[in-house]
N, C-alpha and C positions, 0 to 999 in steps of 0.2 A: 303277378297273378292277382286276379280279382277275387276278393273274399265276399261271398254271398251271406247276407244276414240270415239267421235261422228262421225268420218268419216268412221268407220268400218261398215260393213254390219250388219244388225240385226241378233241376234243370232237365231239359229234354235229353233222352238217351241217344239221340241222333248225333253222329259225328259232325262237328262243325267243318265247313269247307276249309281246305288248305289255303292260306293266304297266297296270293299271286306273287311270284318272283320271276322276273324276266331278265334278260341280259343281252348285251351287244358285245361281240367278241371279235374285234378286228385284228388282222395280222399286220405288223409294221414292216411289211415288204414294200409298201408304197404309201402315198398320201391318200386322204379321203377323196373319193370321186363321187359322181352322181349315183352310181350303183350302191356304194357303201352308205352314202347318206340316206338313200331310200330305205335301206334295211334298218338303219339306226332310228329313223323317224317312225317307221312302222312298229318296231319292237318297243320303242319308248311310249308311243300312244296306246298300244295294246295294254301295256302295263298300267299306265295312268288311268285309262278308261275303266280298268277293273280294280282301281284303288290299290294297285300293287307297287312293288319296288322295281326299280330298273337299275341293274348293275352293269358295270363295264369291266371287261377282262381283256388284257392284252395277250394275244397268242404269239409270244416271242420265243418260240421253241427252236427255231431254225436260224441261228446267227448268220450263216453264210448268205441267206436270202434276204436278210433285213436291210432296210435302207437307213442309214445313219440319220438320227433325228426324227424319224417317221412317227415313233410312238408319241413323243411330246407334241408333234404337229397335229396328229389325229385328235388328241385330247383337247388341244387348243381350238380346233375346228368344231368339235362337239359343243364346247362352251360358247363359241361365237354364234352357234345356231340355237342357243338356249336349251340344249339337250343336256341337262344337268343330272348326273347320276347320283345314286344313293351309296353311302359308304365309301370305302377305299377301293381304288382300282386294283384288281388282281393281276399280277404278272406271272405268266406260266414259268418263266425262267427262274423264279424264286420258289418253285414247288416241285423240284426234282425228287425230293425225298418222298413226297406224297405219291408220285407216280411209281417209284420203286416199291413203296408199300403196297400199292395195288397189285403189282406183279407178284409180290410175296403172297398176298391174299389169294390170288388165282392159283398159285401152287402148281399142282400136277396138270393143270389145264394149259401150261406153257411149255413149249419145247424150242430147242435151238435149231436154227436153219442156216445152212451155209450155201444155199443155192446161189449161183452167180446170175448176173443180168441176162446172159445169153440163154441159160436154161429157163429162167422165168419168162422171158419173151416167147419162148417156144410153147409155153403153156397157155398163151393167149388169155391171160388174166384170171385163170382159175387154178389155184394152187392144188396140187395133187397129193399133198401130205407126205412127200418123199422123205423129208428129214425126220418125220415122226416115226416112220417105219425103218429108216436107216440113219440113226443118230450120227452126226458129224463128230470128228475127233475133238477132244477137249481143247486143243491148242489152235483151232481154227477160229477166224473171226466170224461171228454169227449174229444174225437177227433173232428176235424172239417172236414166235407165233403163238396164237391162242387156238386151242382145239374148239371148234364151234359145234353146236348141236345140229343134228340132221333134222332140221325143222324149218318151217316158214316163219319168218319174222316180219311183222308189219305193224302199221298204225293207221289210224284215221286222221289224216292230215286236215287241218282247219281250212286249207285252201285248195289242196290238190285231191282231196278225197282219199279213198283207201289206197295205200301203197305198201307193197310187200315184196320180199325176195326169199327164195330158198337159198340160203347163203352157201351151202355146200356145193351146189351146182352153179351158183352165180359167181363165186370168187374163191371159195375154199377158205381154209384157215388163214387169217390175216395177221399182219405184223403189228406188234405193240411196241417193240423197240428195234430200231434199225441197226445195221451192222456197225455204223459209226458211233453208236451209243446214244444217239438222240431218240427221245421218246416220240412215238407216233401220235399224230393228231387224234386218232380215234380213241386212244387210251386217255390222253390228257384232257380232252373235252368232257368225257364222261366223269372222270375223277373230279374235275373242277365243278361240273354241274351238281354232283353229289355234295361237294364241300360247301357250295353256295346255296344249296337247297332250291335249285332252279325248278320251277313247275311248268314254265312255258318257254318254248324256244321258237322265236320268229326269226327266220333267216332266209337266205336266197335259195332258189331251187337247184343251184349247182351243188348243194349239199344234200339233196333229197336222197340220193342213193347211199349216203352215209348213215341214214336213219336206222335201217335194219341192223347194221353192225353195232351201232350204239345201243340199240334195244338189247342185243345179245349181251353186251357188256354190263348194262344196267342190271339185267337178270342175274348174271354171274356174280356181280358185286352186291346182290341182294338189296337193290334200291328201286323204288318205283320209277317207271319211265316218265319223263315229262310229256306234256302235250306239244306236238310239233305243228308249225305252220310255215310252209315254204312259199315265199314270194317269187314272182317272175324276176329274173335277172335282166338288167338292161344290156342290150347288145349293140355293137357298132354296125355300120352298114355292111360289114363283111360277115355278120352273124356271130361275132366273137364277144364273149363276156368282157365288160369293161374291167381292166386290171392294169397293173404295172406292165405286164408282159405285152398287152395290146396298146400300150401308150395312152391309157386313159388320161384325160385332162383333169388335174386336181381341181377341186372346187375352190372358188375364190370367196373367202370369208367376208370380203368387203361387199359382196352381193348376197349376204345371208338371207335377207328378206325374200329376194327373188328366188333363191335356191329353195327356200322353204315352200313357197307357193307352188313351184314346179313339182317338188317331191309330193306334196299333198294332192296335187292334181293327178299325178300318176297313180296315187293310191286311192283314187276315186272319191276324194274329199276336197274338191276345189273350194277354197275359201270364198266367201262373198266378195263382191267387187270392192267394197269399202275396207276390206282387210288385206287385200293383195299388195298393198303398199305398207302394211303394218309390220311391226317388229315380229321376230320369230316367237317371242313369248306370247304375244297376242294371238298369233295364228295357231300356236300349239294349244293354248287354252281353249280356243274355239273348237279345234279338231278333237280334243279329248272329250268334249261334251257331246259331239255328234258322231263319234267314232262307231262305225258299224263294220264288222268283219265281212258282212254280205256285200259291201260295196267295194271290197278290195279286188284287184285283178287276180284271176285264177289260172292264167296260162303259165308256161314255163319261162317265157322270155317276153320282153317288150322292146321296141326300137328306141335307140338313143335320141333320134330326131322324130319330130311329128307326134310326140307323146302329149 
């Protein structure tokens, strides 16, 4: 804390701006590919251009889907591309008590749900609150759902503009803990953003429709919502998002400089010719000085080739 001398003029009563804290939160279900590198670079540069911190969180909540060694490989790839994070890496698998604590805090907003897949499929994605009205027996395996407000939840996205949903009619009460006991992404990401003091979330547009649910949880947990910015996701020629499931090619860290030039170009910040053969550190230093959100692509997708 800074101590002001008594002879100095009184400080302004205006509230100082909250320091920028951003993050990159990959899932170790596969190795880093062009799409995930794009998100990492964008979130890193938005943080650095605003004199902020950039944190890394490993979303390793679903062991059956994880690829052995993927977490360490992702971190090695980030380092190879000079994407150096602040502080220690957070691993969701080490934070189960925090997620359980959030469920306890939500209290009576949570109820047990025993609906099977066949019934849920018949609802076509909008849960009808059946198990709130007809509580299942105590000896049945149950998921946990949160009772959502009958309201519109939305935000002004940095790239996509205004986005909102009336959650009751769009999806209904949603799951926070699955029947198998694993905590749901929506709960974990909000609890972790609160714990890390995240102020800005730059991520792919495939998570755009998660925003309203997360806004509801931030409100219920009495914490300010972060500012969201959703980037276009890279899609293959079939229109599918690059992922392990679509056999996305992992990035080659031996081509880090070329990877960085391509990522920056896709983000509307093509390095000068004399920097396109330069190290990732040099390219990132240049980009952080000239970073402009207005130059970023604003669509929901971009092609894998011809970018």
